[in-house]
C-alpha positions as CSV (number, residue, x, y, z in Angstrom):
1,M,112.3,135.3,-19.5
2,I,111.5,138.8,-20.6
3,V,114.1,139.8,-23.2
4,G,112.8,143.2,-24.4
5,R,109.6,145.1,-25.6
6,I,108.1,145.7,-29.2
7,R,109.6,148.8,-30.4
8,E,108.2,148.8,-33.8
9,L,105.5,147.0,-35.7
10,W,105.7,146.7,-39.6
11,R,103.5,145.4,-42.4
12,Y,104.2,145.5,-46.1
13,P,100.9,145.8,-48.3
14,V,102.8,144.8,-51.5
15,K,105.8,142.4,-51.5
16,S,109.1,144.3,-51.7
17,M,107.7,147.8,-51.8
18,I,108.4,150.1,-48.7
19,G,106.0,149.3,-45.9
20,E,104.3,151.1,-43.1
21,R,104.6,151.3,-39.3
22,I,101.5,150.5,-37.2
23,D,100.9,150.8,-33.5
24,A,98.9,147.5,-33.0
25,T,97.8,144.4,-34.9
26,P,96.2,141.0,-34.4
27,L,98.5,138.0,-35.2
28,G,96.8,135.2,-36.9
29,A,98.0,132.1,-38.8
30,N,99.2,134.2,-41.7
31,G,101.0,136.8,-39.4
32,I,99.9,140.5,-39.5
33,P,96.5,140.9,-41.7
34,G,97.2,142.7,-44.9
35,D,101.2,141.8,-44.8
36,R,102.4,140.9,-48.3
37,A,98.8,140.7,-49.4
38,W,99.6,142.1,-52.8
39,A,102.6,141.5,-55.3
40,V,103.9,141.9,-58.8
41,R,103.9,139.3,-61.4
42,D,107.0,139.6,-64.0
43,E,105.4,139.9,-67.3
44,E,108.7,139.4,-69.0
45,R,110.1,136.3,-67.4
46,G,107.2,135.1,-65.5
47,G,106.6,134.3,-61.9
48,I,105.7,136.5,-58.8
49,R,108.8,138.8,-58.3
50,G,110.2,140.9,-55.5
51,A,113.2,143.1,-55.2
52,K,115.8,140.4,-55.5
53,K,115.0,140.5,-59.1
54,I,113.4,143.9,-59.6
55,A,115.2,146.3,-57.5
56,A,113.3,149.3,-58.3
57,L,110.3,148.0,-56.3
58,M,111.9,149.2,-53.2
59,R,111.5,152.8,-54.3
60,L,107.7,152.3,-54.2
61,R,105.7,152.8,-51.1
62,A,102.5,150.9,-50.0
63,R,100.0,151.6,-47.3
64,Y,96.5,151.0,-46.5
65,R,93.8,153.7,-46.3
66,E,91.4,151.3,-44.6
67,E,92.5,148.6,-42.0
68,P,92.8,145.1,-43.4
69,T,91.4,142.3,-41.5
70,A,91.9,138.4,-41.8
71,A,88.6,138.4,-43.7
72,R,89.0,141.4,-45.9
73,V,92.0,143.1,-47.1
74,P,91.2,146.3,-49.2
75,A,93.3,147.2,-52.3
76,P,96.5,149.4,-50.9
77,E,97.5,152.6,-52.0
78,I,100.8,152.7,-53.9
79,E,102.9,155.8,-54.1
80,L,105.3,156.1,-57.0
81,P,108.8,157.9,-57.1
82,G,107.7,161.6,-57.2
83,G,104.8,161.3,-55.1
84,A,101.9,160.3,-57.4
85,T,99.5,157.6,-55.9
86,L,97.1,155.1,-57.1
87,R,95.2,152.2,-55.9
88,A,96.4,148.6,-56.7
89,S,93.1,147.8,-58.0
90,D,92.8,150.7,-60.5
91,A,92.6,149.7,-64.0
92,N,95.8,151.5,-65.1
93,A,97.7,150.5,-62.1
94,A,99.9,147.8,-63.6
95,Q,100.8,150.0,-66.4
96,R,101.6,153.0,-64.2
97,V,103.8,150.7,-62.1
98,S,105.5,149.0,-65.1
99,D,106.4,152.5,-66.3
100,A,107.8,153.5,-62.8
101,L,109.8,150.1,-62.7
102,E,110.7,150.3,-66.3
103,H,109.7,146.7,-66.4
104,K,106.4,145.3,-67.6
105,I,104.5,143.6,-64.4
106,S,100.9,143.0,-63.3
107,L,99.7,143.4,-59.8
108,W,98.0,140.7,-58.0
109,P,96.3,140.0,-54.6
110,L,96.7,136.7,-53.1
111,V,95.0,133.8,-55.0
112,P,93.9,130.4,-53.7
113,A,96.8,128.1,-52.7
114,D,95.6,125.5,-55.2
115,Q,96.5,127.8,-58.1
116,L,99.9,126.3,-58.2
117,D,100.9,128.0,-61.5
118,H,100.4,131.5,-60.1
119,Y,103.2,130.6,-57.4
120,R,105.4,128.9,-59.6
121,R,108.9,130.2,-60.1
122,G,109.7,132.3,-63.2
123,A,112.5,131.8,-65.7
124,P,116.0,132.3,-64.0
125,T,118.2,135.3,-65.1
126,H,121.2,133.1,-65.4
127,E,121.4,129.4,-66.7
128,D,124.0,128.6,-64.4
129,M,122.3,127.7,-61.1
130,E,125.2,128.8,-58.9
131,Q,125.6,132.0,-60.5
132,E,121.7,132.6,-60.2
133,L,121.9,131.9,-56.6
134,R,124.9,134.1,-55.9
135,S,122.9,137.0,-57.9
136,I,119.8,136.4,-55.7
137,F,121.8,136.3,-52.3
138,G,124.4,139.0,-53.3
139,R,127.3,136.6,-52.6
140,N,130.8,137.0,-53.8
141,P,132.5,134.1,-55.5
142,D,134.6,133.4,-52.5
143,E,131.6,133.7,-50.0
144,P,129.5,130.7,-49.1
145,L,126.0,130.4,-50.1
146,P,123.2,129.9,-47.5
147,D,122.1,126.5,-46.3
148,L,119.1,126.2,-48.6
149,S,117.9,123.0,-46.6
150,T,116.6,125.4,-43.8
151,F,114.0,126.7,-46.2
152,P,110.5,125.3,-46.6
153,P,110.8,122.6,-49.4
154,E,108.2,124.2,-51.5
155,L,110.4,127.1,-52.2
156,F,112.5,125.1,-54.5
157,Q,109.7,125.0,-57.0
158,F,107.4,128.0,-56.0
159,E,108.3,131.6,-55.4
160,S,106.6,131.5,-52.0
161,P,104.7,129.0,-50.1
162,P,101.4,128.9,-52.2
163,G,98.7,130.9,-50.8
164,T,101.0,133.5,-49.5
165,Y,103.7,136.1,-50.7
166,F,106.0,135.4,-47.8
167,D,109.7,134.6,-48.6
168,A,109.6,131.7,-46.0
169,L,107.4,132.1,-43.0
170,P,104.5,134.7,-41.9
171,L,106.6,136.7,-39.4
172,L,110.1,138.2,-39.2
173,L,111.6,139.4,-36.0
174,L,114.7,141.6,-35.6
175,T,116.2,142.9,-32.4
176,D,117.7,146.6,-31.9
177,A,120.8,144.5,-30.4
178,T,121.5,143.1,-33.8
179,L,121.2,146.6,-35.4
180,R,123.7,148.1,-32.9
181,R,125.9,145.1,-33.4
182,L,126.0,145.4,-37.2
183,Q,126.6,149.1,-37.0
184,K,129.6,148.5,-34.8
185,L,130.9,145.9,-37.3
186,A,130.4,148.1,-40.3
187,P,130.9,151.8,-39.4
188,K,130.8,152.9,-42.9
189,S,127.3,151.5,-43.5
190,R,124.1,152.8,-42.5
191,V,122.6,149.9,-40.6
192,D,118.9,151.2,-41.1
193,V,116.0,149.0,-40.0
194,R,114.3,149.6,-43.4
195,R,116.9,147.6,-44.9
196,F,115.8,144.3,-43.3
197,R,112.0,144.6,-43.5
198,P,111.1,143.0,-40.2
199,N,107.5,142.7,-39.0
200,L,108.5,143.0,-35.2
201,V,111.4,145.1,-33.9
202,V,112.3,144.2,-30.4
203,A,114.0,146.7,-28.0
204,T,116.6,145.1,-25.9
205,P,118.2,146.5,-22.8
206,D,120.8,149.0,-23.4
207,G,124.3,147.8,-23.7
208,V,123.2,144.5,-25.5
209,E,125.1,144.4,-28.8
210,E,124.9,140.7,-30.1
211,F,122.7,138.9,-32.5
212,A,120.3,138.3,-29.6
213,E,117.2,136.9,-31.6
214,I,119.4,133.9,-33.0
215,D,119.2,132.2,-29.5
216,W,115.6,132.2,-29.9
217,V,115.4,129.7,-32.7
218,G,113.5,126.5,-31.8
219,K,111.8,128.3,-28.9
220,R,108.3,129.8,-28.2
221,V,107.9,133.5,-27.6
222,R,105.0,135.3,-25.9
223,I,104.1,138.9,-27.1
224,G,101.0,140.4,-25.8
225,E,98.1,138.0,-26.3
226,A,100.0,135.9,-28.9
227,E,102.6,133.1,-28.8
228,I,104.9,132.5,-31.6
229,S,107.4,129.7,-32.5
230,V,110.8,130.9,-33.8
231,A,111.6,128.4,-36.7
232,M,114.9,129.7,-38.4
233,A,117.3,132.3,-38.9
234,C,116.8,134.6,-41.9
235,P,119.7,134.2,-44.4
236,R,120.2,137.7,-46.1
237,C,119.7,138.3,-49.9
238,V,120.8,141.1,-52.1
239,M,117.8,143.4,-51.1
240,I,119.7,144.6,-48.1
241,T,122.3,146.2,-50.3
242,H,119.9,148.2,-52.5
243,G,119.5,152.0,-52.2
244,F,116.1,153.5,-51.8
245,D,114.6,156.6,-50.1
246,D,117.7,158.1,-48.5
247,L,119.6,155.0,-48.1
248,P,122.5,154.5,-50.5
249,Q,123.3,151.3,-52.3
250,D,125.9,149.4,-49.9
251,T,127.4,146.1,-51.1
252,G,129.8,146.5,-48.3
253,L,127.0,145.7,-45.6
254,M,126.4,142.2,-47.2
255,R,130.3,141.4,-46.7
256,T,129.9,142.2,-42.9
257,V,126.7,140.2,-42.7
258,V,128.3,137.1,-44.4
259,R,131.7,137.4,-42.5
260,E,130.4,138.4,-39.1
261,A,126.7,137.1,-38.6
262,N,126.9,133.7,-40.5
263,Q,124.8,135.2,-43.2
264,N,121.9,135.7,-41.0
265,V,120.1,138.9,-39.8
266,G,116.7,138.3,-37.9
267,V,114.6,135.2,-37.3
268,Y,111.4,133.7,-39.0
269,A,108.6,132.6,-36.9
270,R,105.2,131.1,-37.0
271,V,102.1,132.2,-34.9
272,E,101.1,129.3,-32.7
273,R,98.5,131.3,-30.5
274,P,96.6,134.0,-32.3
275,G,96.2,137.3,-30.2
276,R,96.7,141.0,-30.4
277,V,100.2,142.7,-30.1
278,A,101.1,146.3,-29.6
279,V,104.1,148.6,-29.6
280,G,105.3,148.4,-25.8
281,D,104.4,144.7,-25.1
282,A,106.7,142.7,-23.3
283,V,108.6,140.0,-25.4
284,E,109.0,136.7,-23.2
285,V,111.0,133.6,-24.2
286,L,109.3,130.7,-22.7
């Protein structure tokens, strides 16, 4: 059944920085080539970190000047607040990014999956584990925490599945129906796709205003030449509340997501059959 068409494709060269829209891409075992291919390491508390911990990362922008492939990923260009640019591989890049973040970091491309210490979680901000989780997920004391059993088990020990900088799985899908529904439920918020950092945005028929992609969990989906399997819903973290670019900080949006969307916006997926996908391709639930 065709449920929509690809409206937007996004990749994020550096984990938690603003990404870039693209028109077409191959999909492989690790999703979109070059997606989350670099990340920052916290040199104060240890561990690969994203904007769950260093919110200012979302004020920086990353893009590729040469197209990445599965075999070769060039160092991306990073744009700092104010417009100055640098290459992630520049000798002074880590210092300049640290200055922009006001937090000491180092910049890293992906390293082999067997270098486990690189991927191991850094020191928590809070000694109390519930307080730590509520900080990461942006939950109030009277709100439930996500069901962590749905996540890959290695994430209890590592910041990301070793060999990747993904939060969970290689692809995140989101429908414009979900965005419309959230905007209706949270009229005072700016429900902007940039807050949710999807790889694929699916345009659904006009008039659909429901969390449509949740129904795809456990199913295979054909997009262009590729097939993916939708594995789990995406429990949302504090990142959707951060202010960046022209978007204001908005903790109220999280209240709506927890109350009205069972904490989830979008779905995670794996690539089952590699192939090329492009804006305009039909999205067919098999």
